[in-house]
C-alpha positions as CSV (number, residue, x, y, z in Angstrom):
1,M,0.0,0.0,0.0
2,N,1.4,3.3,-1.0
3,P,1.6,6.2,1.3
4,N,-1.4,8.0,-0.2
5,E,-3.7,5.1,0.0
6,E,-2.6,4.6,3.8
7,K,-3.2,8.4,4.4
8,K,-6.8,8.2,3.0
9,L,-7.5,5.1,5.0
10,R,-6.5,6.8,8.1
11,E,-8.7,9.7,7.5
12,N,-11.8,7.5,6.7
13,I,-11.0,5.6,9.9
14,R,-10.9,8.9,11.9
15,H,-14.0,10.1,10.0
16,M,-15.7,6.9,10.9
17,I,-14.7,7.2,14.7
18,R,-16.0,10.8,14.8
19,H,-19.3,9.7,13.2
20,V,-19.7,6.8,15.9
21,K,-18.8,9.0,18.5
22,G,-21.2,11.8,17.4
23,K,-24.0,9.3,17.0
24,R,-23.1,8.2,20.6
25,M,-23.0,11.7,21.8
26,N,-26.3,12.7,20.0
27,S,-27.9,9.5,21.6
28,Q,-26.7,10.3,25.0
29,L,-28.0,13.9,24.7
30,N,-31.3,12.7,23.7
31,E,-31.5,10.2,26.4
32,E,-30.5,12.8,28.9
33,K,-33.1,15.1,27.4
34,R,-35.7,12.8,27.6
35,L,-34.7,11.8,31.1
36,R,-34.8,15.7,32.2
37,E,-38.2,15.9,30.6
38,V,-39.5,12.8,32.6
39,I,-37.9,14.2,35.8
40,R,-39.5,17.6,35.0
41,G,-42.8,16.0,34.5
42,L,-42.7,14.2,37.8
43,M,-41.7,17.5,39.6
44,D,-44.4,19.3,38.0
45,H,-46.9,16.5,39.0
46,E,-45.5,16.5,42.7
47,M,-45.7,20.3,42.7
48,N,-49.4,20.0,41.6
49,I,-50.1,17.6,44.4
50,L,-48.2,19.9,47.1
51,N,-50.4,22.7,45.8
52,E,-53.6,21.0,46.1
53,E,-52.6,19.7,49.5
54,E,-51.7,23.2,50.7
55,K,-55.2,24.5,49.4
56,F,-56.7,21.8,51.3
57,R,-55.0,22.7,54.5
58,S,-55.6,26.3,54.0
59,A,-59.5,25.6,53.6
60,V,-59.4,23.3,56.6
61,R,-57.6,26.0,58.7
62,S,-60.1,28.6,57.6
63,F,-63.1,26.3,58.5
64,V,-61.6,25.5,61.9
65,K,-60.9,29.1,62.6
66,R,-64.6,30.2,61.6
67,E,-66.0,27.5,63.8
68,V,-63.8,28.6,66.8
69,D,-64.6,32.1,66.3
70,I,-68.2,31.1,66.5
71,L,-67.9,29.1,69.7
72,V,-65.9,31.9,71.1
73,E,-68.4,34.6,70.3
74,A,-71.3,32.3,71.6
75,N,-69.4,31.7,75.0
76,T,-68.1,35.2,75.6
77,P,-70.2,37.5,77.9
78,D,-71.5,40.3,76.0
79,G,-69.9,43.6,77.4
80,D,-72.8,45.6,76.6
81,P,-75.8,43.2,77.0
82,T,-79.2,44.1,75.7
83,P,-81.2,46.1,78.2
84,N,-84.3,44.7,80.0
85,K,-87.7,45.3,78.5
86,S,-88.5,47.3,81.6
87,T,-87.0,50.8,81.9
88,G,-87.6,50.5,85.7
89,I,-85.3,47.5,85.7
90,N,-82.6,49.0,83.6
91,V,-82.5,52.1,86.0
92,L,-82.3,49.8,89.1
93,E,-79.5,47.7,87.6
94,D,-77.5,51.0,87.2
95,L,-78.3,51.9,90.6
96,L,-77.2,48.5,92.2
97,K,-73.7,48.9,90.4
98,K,-73.4,52.0,92.2
99,I,-74.7,51.2,95.9
100,V,-73.9,47.4,96.3
101,P,-70.1,47.8,96.6
102,V,-70.7,50.6,99.3
103,L,-73.1,48.4,101.2
104,E,-70.9,45.5,101.0
105,T,-67.8,47.3,102.2
106,D,-69.6,48.7,105.2
107,Y,-71.5,45.6,106.0
108,K,-68.4,43.4,106.1
109,L,-66.6,45.6,108.5
110,L,-69.1,44.5,111.4
111,T,-67.5,41.3,112.5
112,T,-67.8,41.4,116.3
113,A,-71.3,40.0,116.4
114,D,-74.1,38.7,114.1
115,V,-76.6,41.2,115.8
116,Q,-74.6,44.3,114.4
117,R,-75.1,43.1,110.8
118,Q,-78.6,42.1,111.6
119,S,-79.2,45.8,112.6
120,F,-77.3,47.3,109.7
121,R,-79.4,45.4,107.1
122,A,-82.6,46.1,108.9
123,H,-81.9,49.8,109.2
124,I,-80.6,50.0,105.5
125,I,-83.9,48.6,104.2
126,N,-86.0,50.7,106.6
127,A,-84.2,53.8,105.5
128,V,-84.6,52.9,101.7
129,V,-88.4,52.6,102.4
130,N,-88.8,55.9,104.2
131,A,-86.8,57.6,101.7
132,L,-88.8,56.5,98.8
133,T,-92.2,56.9,100.7
134,P,-92.4,60.6,100.0
135,A,-91.5,60.1,96.1
136,K,-94.1,57.3,95.9
137,T,-96.6,59.7,97.8
138,N,-96.1,62.6,95.3
139,N,-96.5,60.2,92.3
140,A,-99.6,58.8,93.7
141,A,-101.1,62.0,94.2
142,E,-100.0,63.4,91.0
143,A,-101.6,60.4,89.3
144,G,-104.9,60.7,91.4
145,D,-104.5,57.1,92.7
146,E,-106.3,57.2,96.1
147,E,-105.7,53.4,96.6
148,A,-101.9,53.8,96.1
149,L,-101.9,57.1,98.0
150,Q,-103.7,55.3,101.0
151,E,-100.9,52.5,101.0
152,V,-98.0,54.9,101.5
153,V,-99.5,57.6,103.7
154,D,-99.7,56.6,107.5
155,I,-102.1,58.9,109.1
156,D,-101.3,59.6,112.6
157,I,-104.3,60.7,114.8
158,G,-103.4,62.0,118.2
159,G,-105.5,62.0,121.3
160,E,-107.9,65.0,121.8
161,D,-106.1,65.8,125.2
162,E,-102.9,66.3,123.6
163,D,-104.2,69.0,121.2
164,K,-105.6,70.9,124.3
165,F,-102.1,71.3,125.8
166,I,-101.0,74.9,126.1
167,D,-97.1,75.4,126.4
168,I,-96.4,78.4,128.5
169,R,-92.6,78.2,128.1
170,T,-91.0,81.0,126.3
171,D,-88.9,79.8,123.1
172,A,-85.5,80.4,125.0
173,E,-86.7,78.0,127.8
174,A,-88.1,75.5,125.5
175,E,-84.8,75.4,123.7
176,A,-82.8,75.3,126.8
177,E,-84.7,72.3,128.2
178,E,-84.7,70.2,124.8
179,E,-81.5,68.3,124.2
180,P,-80.3,68.4,120.8
181,A,-81.6,65.6,118.9
182,D,-79.3,62.8,117.6
183,P,-80.1,62.1,113.7
184,R,-79.1,58.6,114.4
185,D,-82.1,58.1,116.8
186,E,-84.5,59.5,114.1
187,F,-82.8,57.3,111.5
188,G,-83.6,54.1,113.9
189,T,-87.2,54.9,114.4
190,G,-89.3,52.0,113.2
191,V,-86.7,49.3,113.6
192,E,-87.1,47.0,116.7
193,G,-84.4,45.5,118.7
194,E,-81.8,47.6,117.1
195,D,-78.0,47.4,117.9
196,E,-76.4,50.7,118.1
197,T,-73.2,49.9,116.3
198,G,-75.0,48.4,113.4
199,R,-77.5,51.4,113.3
200,N,-74.6,54.0,113.4
201,M,-72.9,52.1,110.6
202,A,-76.0,52.0,108.6
203,Y,-76.7,55.8,109.1
204,E,-73.1,56.6,107.7
205,S,-73.5,54.1,104.8
206,F,-77.0,55.2,103.8
207,K,-75.9,58.9,103.7
208,K,-73.5,57.8,100.8
209,I,-76.3,56.2,98.8
210,E,-79.5,58.0,99.6
211,S,-79.2,60.7,97.0
212,S,-78.7,58.0,94.3
213,V,-81.6,56.0,95.4
214,I,-83.9,58.8,95.3
215,D,-82.6,60.3,92.2
216,S,-82.8,57.0,90.3
217,Y,-86.6,56.5,91.5
218,E,-87.5,59.9,90.5
219,L,-86.2,59.4,86.9
220,L,-89.2,57.0,86.4
221,S,-92.7,58.6,85.7
222,D,-94.4,55.3,84.5
223,T,-96.4,53.7,87.4
224,E,-95.3,50.2,86.3
225,D,-91.6,51.1,86.2
226,Q,-91.8,52.7,89.7
227,E,-93.4,49.6,91.1
228,L,-91.0,47.3,89.6
229,F,-88.1,49.6,90.6
230,Y,-89.2,49.6,94.3
231,D,-90.2,46.0,94.7
232,Y,-87.1,44.6,92.9
233,L,-84.9,47.3,94.9
234,I,-86.1,45.9,98.3
235,A,-85.8,42.3,97.1
236,N,-82.2,42.8,95.8
237,L,-81.1,44.5,98.7
238,K,-82.1,41.5,101.0
239,L,-80.5,39.0,98.6
240,Y,-77.2,40.9,98.5
241,F,-77.4,40.9,102.3
242,D,-77.9,37.1,102.4
243,K,-75.0,37.0,99.9
244,F,-72.6,39.0,102.1
245,E,-73.6,37.0,105.2
246,G,-72.7,33.8,103.4
247,E,-69.4,35.0,102.2
248,L,-68.6,36.0,105.9
249,S,-69.8,32.8,107.4
250,S,-68.3,30.5,105.0
251,E,-65.4,28.5,106.7
252,V,-63.2,25.6,105.4
253,A,-62.3,23.1,107.9
254,E,-58.8,21.8,107.8
255,P,-58.7,18.1,106.8
256,T,-57.4,15.7,109.3
257,N,-57.3,11.7,109.6
258,A,-57.2,9.1,112.5
259,A,-53.4,8.8,112.4
260,Y,-53.0,12.6,113.0
261,D,-55.7,12.6,115.7
262,T,-54.0,9.6,117.6
263,A,-50.5,11.4,117.3
264,A,-51.7,14.6,118.4
265,A,-53.4,13.0,121.5
266,E,-50.2,11.1,122.5
267,A,-48.1,14.1,122.1
268,G,-50.7,16.0,124.5
269,G,-50.4,13.4,127.0
270,E,-46.6,13.4,127.0
271,E,-46.7,17.3,127.4
272,A,-49.0,17.1,130.5
273,G,-46.8,14.3,132.0
274,M,-43.7,16.5,131.6
275,E,-45.4,19.6,133.0
276,A,-46.6,17.4,136.1
277,G,-43.0,16.0,136.6
278,G,-41.5,19.5,136.5
279,E,-43.8,20.8,139.1
280,E,-43.0,17.9,141.5
281,E,-39.3,19.0,141.1
282,L,-39.9,22.4,142.1
283,E,-41.9,21.1,145.3
284,F,-38.9,19.1,146.3
């Protein structure tokens, strides 16, 4: 083989090698491309699944949150509750918010004896009745209600002989003989078996709330509102005093058991024996 033929053969061989390598390269590239496309398709499919799952979770969270909000709203006390149908009850509720804390504080100061608190209670209720009686009388008179007027007006008919008494003292002599009246005595009029400590505390306490009680009642002009206000005020005062008394008298007993009681009794006996022995030593 001459040199030219050998050279041409080598070139053909190189060309064939390049061709084969090229085909192999193209085949590999195509395989890699197809593989990438398959992987990309799988990734897109997985992403779609994840997106659907996230949408589902979001929908579940929204549903749960809405249900929780509904439950919370249903079980949360309304800060501004709907007023009662009766104006008299609405006014009374506002009054109780003002006077009950005052009465509770003063009532719970009386801890020496039950009779003090009983007296306080009786005097407060009696004072409220007396304070509202003039207002009830005026309202009944203005309304021309003779029956209601008769219920609140107490007609005191004195003896005929008392009307004939002629006082010959001068004004100066009369003032000198009369002692200054204690307003607390007048405050306690009409209450039987009074304790003076309870009466005095009730007197001071009622001065703090008297104007609020009267002003609240006089806001009402409707007869039904007035009756509801008056009846429910007296009833609520009694109920709140019952509540205060229950809070004062509630005592929690310390738990114990038989083992402790036995040990305490034995310890008490030993201490008694030691004290007796000590006394004998002193005598010797």
